[in-house]
N, C-alpha and C positions, 0 to 999 in steps of 0.2 A: 452357401455356408451349410455344412453338414448338420443334421438334426442332432441335438444333444443326446448323449449316450443314455441318460436317464429318462428319455421319452417313453411313455407307455405304449407308443406305437411300434417300438422296436423289440417287443417280446411277446410271448403268449403264456398260457397257464403252465406250460412245462418248464418255463424259465429259459427257454432257448432265446438267444438274443441276436440282433443284427445291426445294420447301419442303413441310413438313407440320406439322400440329399434334400428332399422336400416331403412334407406331409400335405396332401391336398384333401379338402373336405367339401365335396360338391353338395349343393342344395337340392339338386334334382337330376333326372336322367339326362337331360340336355347337357348339363355341365359335365356329367361323367363322360359323355360322348366327346365333348370338346377337349377335355383333358387327355383322353386316350388318343385323339387325333394329334394333339400337340406332342405327346410322347412318341407316337409313331414317326412323326416328321423328324424328331430329334434323335431317334434310335435309342430312347431312354427306357430301361427296364421298369416295369410297373408291378407292384405287389398290391393285391386287394386285401383290405383289412376289414374284418368283422368286429365282433365284440372282444376278441382276444382270449376266448375260453378254450381254444384248441390246444392239443397236447403234442402236436407233431411239427410245429414250426412253420406250417404252411403260410401263415399270414405274416411271418417275420421277414422283412426285406434283407436282401444281401446287396445293398446299394440301390441307386436309382430313386424313383418316387414311390410313395405310398398313397393310395387312394382309399380313404376311409369312407364307408357308406353309412355312417352313423346318423346322418341327417335325413336319410330316405326312410321316413317313419310313417308314411300314410297307411291307414288301415280302413278298409271298407268290409263290413260284415253283411253277408247276404245269406239267404236260406241255402244251405248246402255247400257254401264256399266263402272264402275270404280273399280279398285282394290286398296285398300289403307290400310295402317297400322292403328292400333287402336289409335295412337297418333296424327293422322291428325286432324286438326281443321275443323269445318264446313265451315268457311270462305275460308280456303285453298282449300277445295274440290270444292266449287262453283267457285272460281277463276280459278282453273285448268280446269274445265269443260267448262267454258264460251267460249274460242276460238273455240271450236267445235260446238257451238250453242246448248249446252246441259245443263241441270241443274239437281240437286238432289232435289227431291220434299219435303222431310221433312224440316220444317222451324221453329225449336225452337227459342224462343226469343233470347237466347244467342248464337251468331254465334261463340263465342270463345270456345264453348263446343267441346270436342273431339269426334271422331266417335265412339271410344270404349265406352265412357260414354253414348252417345245417344242410342247405342245398349243395353247397360246394363239396361237403364231405359225405353226402347221402347218409346223414345221421339217423340213428334209430332209437335205442333205449329199451327200457323195461317192458313197454307195451308192444314192442315189435313181435313178441311171441304170437299175438293175434293179428296185429295190424301191419306188420312188416315195416320196411324202412321208409325214409322220406319220399323216395321215388314214386311209390304207390299213391301218394297223396298230392302230387303236383299236377295241376290241370293245364297250366300255361306259364310261360316265362317271357320276360323281356330280358334280352341279352345284348350287351354292347361288345362287339368283336374287337380284336386288336387294331383293326383299321379305323375304328370309331363308328362303323355302321351299326345301327340298332336293329335287332331282329325281334319280332313278336311271334312267338311260337306257341302253338296249341297242341294238346294231346291228339294224336292221330296223324300229324303232319310228318312226312318223311324227309330225310336229308336230300338236299339238292345235288349232292355228289355221292358216288358210291363209297360206302364205308367198309373197311375190312371186318372180318368176323373173327373173334377170339373166344376160345372155350372158357367158360366160367366155372368156378369151383362148385362142387355139389353141396353147397351150404345154403342156409336160409338167408344169410347176410354176407355181403362182400363190398368193400370199398377200395380194393387194391387195383390201381390202374384204371384205364378207361373202360366204360361199359360199351361193348361192341358185340351186338347180337343180331342174328338175321331178322330183317323186317322191323327193326327198332324205330321208335319215333325220334325225330331230330332233337327234341328237347332233352331226351334221355342222355344224349352225348355230353351235355353240359352238367347234368346232375352227377355229382361225385368226381368231377374233373379237377377239383381243388384249385379253382381260379386260374388254370393254365390255358383254357380255351376261350374264355370270354368272361365278361363281368355281368353277373346276374343283378339286375337293378330292381325288378319287381316280379312277384309271383302270385298266381292264382292257386290257392290251396283248398283241397277238399276239407269240409267240416262235416262231422258226424253228429247225429242226435245224441244228447247226453243219455246214458242208460237210466232206466227207471230206478234201479238200485244196484248196489255192489256188495258182494261178500268178500271181505278183505281180512287177511290174517298173517301173522308171523308165527310159523309153526316150528317148534323146536324138537330136536331128536337127540337121543342119547348115544347115537353112533352115526358116523358118516354113511355107512352102508345102508342104514334104514332110510336116510334122506335120499340117497340115490335110487333106492327101490321105489320110493314115493314119486320121484320125478318121472320114472318110467310108467308108473301106474296112472299118474295124473295128466300126462301130456294130452291124452285124447278127450279130457273133460270139455264139454261144449261151453263156448263163450268164456273160457279161461284166458284172460288177457295178460296175465303176469305170472311168471314162474321163475323166481330169482333165488340165488343160493349164497349162503355165507358159511365159510368153514369155521373151525374152532378158533383158529388164530384171529380171524376177523371179528368174531364175537368177543374175544379177549380184549381187542383194541377198543371195543365200544362199551365195556363195562363201567368205565368211569363216567360216561355220559348217560348210560342206561343201566343203572345198578340192579334193575329188576330182571335182567337176563338170568334165567335159572342156572345155578351152579353146575348142574349135571348136563347142560346142553353141550353137544359136540358138533352140531351143525344146525342150520335153520333154513327154511324155505319161506319166501314171501309169495303169497298167492293173492290173486284178485280175479273175481269172476263177475261178469255182468249177469244180473238176475232179471228174469221176466216176471211180470205180474202172475201170481198164483204159484210160482215155483217154491218148493220147500228146500231152499238151499242149505239151511242149517242142519236139517236131518240128514241130507245126502252127505254133507261134509263130516258130520259126526261119524257116519259109517266109514268114510274114507280114512279119517284120522285114526280111528280105532284099528282098522285093518293094517295101517302103516306103522303101528306101534309108536305113534307120535307121543310127545309129552303133552297130553291133552290138557291137563289142568294148568300146566305152566305156560301154555301158548297164549298168544294175544289175538283178540278178534275185535274188529272195529264195530262200534255201535253208532258212530257219528262221523261227519266230514272231518272233524278235528282229529279223530283217531286215525283216519286214513292219511291225513297230512302228517301226523306224527310217525306213521309207519314209513311214509315216503322219505321223511328226513332220516329215519333209522337206516334205511337202505343206502341213502346217499352219504350218510355219516362215515361209511367205511373209507372211501377214497379221501374224504376230508381228514379223517384220523391218521391215515397213512401219510398224507402231506404234512400234517402237523408234526408227526414224529420225525419226518425227514428234516423239516426246518429246525426242530428243537435239537436234534443230534447232528445237524450240519452234514446230513447224508444226501445221496442222490439215489432215488429209487430207480428200478428197472422194471417197466411194466409191459405186459403183453396185451395184444388185441386180436389174437388168433381165434378162428372158429373152425370146426370140423363138421362133417356130416353127422346128423343126429345119432346114427347107429355107432359112431366112433366116440361118443361123449365120454363113456367110462374109460375107454382105452387112453384117451388124451389126458384125462384127469389122473389116471394112474401114472402116466409118464411124468407129469408135473410132480406128483406127490413123491414118487420113488426117488426122482433125481434131486428134488429140493430137500427132502429129509436127509439125504446123503451129503449134499454140498452146502446147504444153508439151513441147517436145523434151527428152528426158532426165529428165522429171519425172513419169513415170507407169509403172505396171506393169499387166499384164493376166494374170489367172489364173482358174482355177476349173473349173466343171462343164460342160465343152465338150460332153460327151455329151448334155446336156439343152439345148444352145444357151443356156447361162446362165453367162456370164463376168462376173467382178468386175473392174471398172476402178477403180484407185485413182490419183487425181491428187494430186500433192504440191506444192501452191503454196508459194511462198517468202515471201509477204507478203500483207497484207490485200487489196490490189488484185488480186493473182493469185487469191486465194481467191474473191473476188466473180466474177471471170471464170470460174473453174472451176465455180462454182455455176450460172451461166447455161448453161455447156456441158452440165452434167448434166441440166438441164431439157430442153435440145435433144435430148440422147441419149434421154431418156425419151419425148419426143414421137415420135421416129423409131422407137423400139421398138414403141410402140403402133400407129403407122401400118403396121408390118410384121405386125400381129396379135399383138403380144407384151404383156407385163405390166411394170408399173413396180416390182413387188416379187415376186420368185420364192421367197424363203425367209426373209426377216427381218421381214416386215411393214412397216408404215408408221409406227406409233407416233405420237409427237408431232413428231419431227424431220422426217419425210417426208410428213406428212399432206397437204401442198400438192400432192403428186403424184396424189392420188386423182381430182381432176377431169380430169386428163389422160387417164385410162383410162375413166372412166364419165361418162355424161351427167348433167345436173342431175336428170332424172327418175329415173335409176337410183340416184343417191345419196339422193334423197328416199325411194325404196323401202327402201333400207338403214336410213335414219333412222326409217322407220315401224316396222320390226322392233325397233330400239333403243327406241323410245317404248313399244312394246307390253310389252317385258320389263323396261324400266328407265325408267318414266315420269318420274321425278325427275331423270334424267340424272346419277346418282351414280357409276356404275361407270366407271373409266377416263376421267374427264372430261379432255378435251383430246387424247385419242387418236383418230385417224382423222378426226373431224369438226370439231375445233376447239371 
């Protein structure tokens, strides 16, 4: 009997929906392996479900069975690392690590995401400016292959078969297609493969010592140009782990929630620096802020952990406010996840701004990881005709990002909703090389059918 259409396992945070014949919720890795073996024997497609916070439809089934990993929630905290099941949520991992004064560096916007899901998409977030993506923090993986065989892979182990090599974009972040580099570790193949090559059931993740202190601020500017100049000047600052951007429209969306946003603000940067004992961070930042012509008196600076949490919520309130507006007005947003080389940051932002001011004035916001030249553009079309026009614009933006040496997906993956972008970044020969790896590990094409390749 098909799964009811209102089942939470048939959609993700984007609203993308699907169908399934069965929902399976294994209690441990052995049960995962047995379920995969059964599906392989029956030739039944399998979709692996995390927490449902993704925005590309990767976890949404298009028939077959769903295996939810929500019960794989073991956590073991050691000095320097944690071992946890794929169903552990990011917030749970951070909470478990905190008493030992350690933390997990990747910081995706949605702390309700599962560890398995963040590994499947090679997620990153605001702290990636210093710490990079999930891949850099994975030390070991348990992976169930499409045959039901379980692999225990550690950092440094190479693939048992020859892997093709595909050129990667010249960006600090990329989650489009398979990671195929010379001399790569075998476990890296599964990170970012969006559940199409194997089922990650457990991970050993690097933990870092909590910094002694942090300097955190929301810095406002009276012009976009001043904010962009500050970005260029501040990128080299030692131990700066966050450099985030909000444009004027994004600030406007937040004023009902944060009325203390200064009226003269036209852009904002969120900064966070790790401070060593004896450093005079406040004096150094005072000099930087004055040199950048920031709105010094109107800007916000954290004096407590509660302030830092408030600033985190401030940054994350932008996509929340966009989604609230979409629901309230019964619209469908069109969002980008493109990144370009650092030196192309201003050029890409200019392309966004010039095009959207002409095509969708007052109907877009730009925000995100400007330190990595990875900005999110959200277009808010008012009707179907505008949505179709926005879709064409996003394709054009994707093409231009690739022409600049960038990627069509920097942190969310392509899933099922954005798989059509893959040929914009890779040649038919490169995609065929990826598919040859898929065929080697999943010859029946059962895992994640419809994700990445159609």
